[in-house]
Every structure is written in C-alpha cells, then in structure tokens.
N, C-alpha and C positions, 0 to 999 in steps of 0.2 A: 397583233396587239397583247395576245397573253406573254411574251417575250419581255416585251416593256414594263409588262407589270409584275413578271418574274425576277426583273434586275432590279424594280424600284425596292421591291419588298427584301431583296438578299441583304442589303446594308440594316435594315430595321430588323432582321431576324437575326443577323450576327450581332446587332447591338442587344437585342433580348438574351440570346445566349451568352454573352460576357456579363450582362449584369446578373442573372442568375448563377453562373459561374463563381464570380465574384461572391454574391449573397450566401451561396453554399460552404466555400472556404472558410468566409468568415463565421459562418454559424458552427462549422468542424472546428475552429480553432477555439471558440468560445465553449464549445464542449467540452475540448481537451483541458481548457482551462480549469474546468469546473471537475473534470475527471481527476485531475492532478491534484487539485485541491481537498477532494476528498480522500485520494492515498495519501497525501501528506496529513490529514487528520487520523488516519490508520497508523501512520508511522509515528505520530506523536504520542497514541495512545501505547505504542511497543517500547517507545523508549521510556514511558513511565513505568512500563513491566520490568523496563531493566533496571530503572533508577530503584524499584521496590525491591526487587531480586539482590542489589546490593547492600540494600539497607538491611532486609533479612540475613545476608548473609553476613555482613558485619555482627549482628546481634547473635548469631548462630555461634562466631569465632568469640563472642564476649562469655556465651554460656559454657563453649566447651572448655575454656580458659577456667572459669568459676568451677566448672565439673573436675578440672585437674588440682585447682587447689583446694577443693572440698575432700578430694580423694587423697592429696596428702597430708590435709590436719587432720582430718577424721581419723584417717587409715582403716576407716569402716567402709566398706562397699556401698552401703545403702543411699549415702547422699552424692556420691561421686557418680554414680551408675544412674541416678536419676535423672543428673543434669546432663550426663552424656547422651539419656535417650531423648531428653528437650531439645538440645544442641544439634544431635542429629537428625532430627526431623526437620528443624528449622533450616538445615543445611540441604538435604533433600529439595524441601519447598522452593528454596532461596535457587537451586539448579533449575527446576522445572520451571519456575516463572523467567529466569534468563534465557533457558532455551526457548521457551516461546516468543519472547520478546526479539529474539535473534531472529528466528523463521518468520515474523511477521515484518522484518525489516530486507528482506528480499527484494533486490531490486525489480524483479519480473512482478511483484505484489503493487509498486508503483506506478509501472507502465499504464498508460490510458487505454487498455483494450477495448471498451465501447468504443471508443474514437475509431479506433483503427478498424473496426466491424463496418461502423458508419460510412467510413472513407472506402473500402472496399464493395460496400453495397452500392456507393454512391458512383463508382468509377465502374462497375458492372452495369448500371443503369443508363449509364453515357456512353457504353459502348453497345449497348443493346438496341438504343437511339438512333446510335451512327449506324450500326449493322441494317438496321429497317431502312433507312435510307438509301 
C-alpha cells in the first residue's frame, strides 16, 4: 500500500516542482530586467558626463582661440596667458569628465551581476536538494 501512495504522489510532486521552477525562472527574469534598467540609468548618467565633457571642451577651444587672438592683438603677455590658463584648465576638466564617462560605459558595468549570483545560488540549492535524495 505504501508503494501505491508513493506512485500517486509522484505526479503531484513533479507538478509542484515544475511550478516552483517556473516561478523561480520568472522571478529571476524579472530581477534581471530590473537590474538592466538600473544599469541603463547609470549608462545614461555616463552619457550625460560625456556630453558635458564635449560642451566644456568646446568652451575650452573657444577660450584658447580667444587667448591666441588676445596674444596677437595685445602683443602683451598678460591677457593671452590668462586666457591660456583658463582654457587649459577647462580642457583638463573636459578630459577628466570624458574619461570618467567612458569608464562608466564599459559593458561589464551593464551586466546583471546580482541576477547571475542569484541564479548560481538557486542552481546550487537545486543541486543540493537533488543530491540529498
């Protein structure tokens, strides 16, 4: 009689396991979507930094051009050198922002790492449950 009870519960156990696996996969996909959305927000910020760097770099070029004009017009060093210092500082700032933005856009920073860790943990739990039987 014990064998017939075990046979009757097997389909029920399989159905329950498949339902749980389906729910787990669905939740992991939802988590991956949320994580990718968060990473895309970071990428958007990085793109904003790059745009800011371009604007600042263009401003730096304008200031440097004004420095050359001032140096040629004045033939005095002081106004031209002042503009060169300001333009050089803006150029360095633009470079720093562009570098930061490019580093933030690396593909590795967009990958859903938390989801990957959860899937590995879930796979380990399933393996341990299977090994226990």
